[in-house]
C-alpha positions in Angstrom: 23.8 5.4 -19.4 20.6 6.7 -21.1 17.5 7.3 -19.0 14.4 5.4 -19.8 11.1 7.2 -20.5 8.1 5.6 -18.7 4.4 6.4 -19.2 2.1 5.0 -16.5 -1.0 5.8 -14.5 -0.6 6.5 -10.8 -3.7 6.9 -8.6 -5.8 7.3 -11.7 -3.6 10.1 -13.2 -1.3 9.7 -16.2 2.3 10.2 -15.2 5.6 10.3 -17.1 9.1 10.1 -15.7 12.7 9.3 -16.6 14.6 6.6 -14.7 17.7 4.6 -14.8 17.3 1.0 -15.8 18.1 -0.2 -12.3 16.1 2.4 -10.4 13.3 1.2 -8.1 9.7 2.3 -8.3 10.0 3.4 -4.7 12.9 5.8 -5.6 10.8 7.4 -8.4 7.6 7.6 -6.2 9.5 9.3 -3.4 11.8 11.4 -5.6 10.7 12.9 -8.8 7.0 12.2 -8.3 6.9 13.5 -4.7 4.7 10.7 -3.4 6.3 10.1 -0.1 3.6 8.0 1.6 5.3 4.7 0.7 8.3 4.2 3.0 11.6 2.4 2.7 11.8 0.2 5.8 14.2 -2.4 4.5 15.0 -2.1 0.8 14.7 -5.9 0.4 11.0 -6.6 0.3 10.9 -8.0 3.8 8.9 -5.3 5.7 6.0 -4.2 3.4 6.4 -0.5 4.2 6.7 0.4 0.5 3.6 -1.7 -0.6 1.7 -0.4 -3.6 -0.6 -2.1 -6.1 0.5 -2.7 -9.7 -2.5 -3.6 -11.9 -4.4 -4.5 -8.7 -1.7 -6.8 -7.4 0.1 -6.0 -4.1 3.8 -5.5 -4.7 6.8 -4.1 -2.8 7.9 -0.9 -4.7 11.4 -1.3 -3.4 11.7 -4.5 -5.4 10.0 -3.3 -8.6 12.0 -1.6 -11.3 10.5 1.7 -12.2 10.8 0.7 -15.9 8.3 -2.0 -15.2 5.6 0.6 -14.7 5.4 1.3 -18.4 1.7 1.2 -19.4 0.6 -0.1 -16.0 -1.8 1.0 -13.3 -0.2 1.9 -9.9 -2.0 2.8 -6.7 -0.3 4.3 -3.7 -1.4 5.3 -0.3 -1.9 8.8 -1.6 -4.7 7.5 -3.8 -6.5 5.6 -1.1 -8.6 8.4 0.2 -11.1 10.3 -2.1 -13.0 13.2 -0.8 -13.1 11.5 2.5 -10.7 9.0 4.2 -11.1 5.4 3.1 -13.0 3.3 5.7 -9.8 1.5 6.6 -8.0 4.8 7.3 -10.9 6.0 9.5 -11.0 2.7 11.5 -7.2 2.7 12.0 -7.5 6.2 13.5 -10.5 5.3 15.6 -8.9 2.1 17.0 -5.4 3.5 17.4 -4.1 0.8 14.9 -1.0 2.9 14.0 1.9 4.5 15.7 5.0 5.9 14.0 3.7 5.8 10.5 6.5 3.8 8.8 4.5 0.6 8.3 1.0 2.2 8.2 0.9 3.0 4.5 1.9 -0.5 3.5 -0.4 -2.1 6.0 -3.3 0.0 4.7 -2.5 -0.9 1.1 -2.3 -4.6 2.0 -5.5 -4.5 4.0 -7.3 -2.7 1.2 -6.0 -5.2 -1.3 -7.3 -8.1 0.9 -10.8 -6.5 1.3 -11.1 -6.0 -2.4 -10.5 -9.7 -3.0 -12.3 -11.0 0.1 -14.8 -8.7 1.8 -15.5 -11.3 4.6 -12.1 -12.5 5.7 -11.5 -14.6 8.8 -9.0 -13.4 11.4 -6.6 -16.0 10.2 -6.9 -14.7 6.7 -6.3 -11.1 7.8 -3.2 -12.2 9.8 -1.9 -14.3 6.9 -2.5 -11.5 4.3 -0.7 -8.9 6.5 2.2 -11.3 7.4 4.4 -9.4 4.9 4.1 -6.2 6.8 6.3 -5.6 9.8 5.1 -3.3 12.6 7.6 -2.5 15.4 5.5 -0.1 17.4 1.9 -1.1 18.0 1.8 -4.8 17.4 -0.8 -6.5 15.3 -3.9 -7.0 17.4 -5.2 -3.5 16.9 -4.4 -3.6 13.2 -6.2 -7.0 12.7 -9.2 -5.8 14.7 -9.4 -2.6 12.7 -9.3 -4.6 9.4 -12.0 -7.0 10.7 -14.3 -4.2 11.9 -13.8 -2.3 8.6 -14.8 -5.4 6.7 -17.9 -5.8 8.8 -18.8 -2.2 8.4 -18.3 -2.3 4.6 -20.6 -5.4 4.5 -23.2 -3.6 6.5 -22.3 -5.1 9.9 -23.2 -8.7 8.9 -20.8 -11.6 9.7 
């Protein structure tokens, strides 16, 4: 079976890779591209550990075919921080909203996606938005509080 050539942009940088027609984006990220931040927690799109954004839309990279990346914009956890940590990353550290690290990249990507769409979410909205991300270690209260506090900080503290 012939490999497919894919040209895409990942974390703002042009990327090219070869893939099989049935290969997942997660396999390409973690394999040839060496971007190991996205984790495989389930392989069926149930846990959110592999969450990335595709053209600004949150997706599970384990369910996305790598060939679908052709000409698209992808963001991974590796692209979240710039010169400094993203405010969400900083708040997660400050508030101990992480444990083992399997779910954390996907939770952070989902939370960032939410705050880009809605800078003033309610607690219910945060919980709803993160419902596709399973955490087995720390529970969700610290995560939700960290997202809520980050949102407030990014708005300048106003509610």
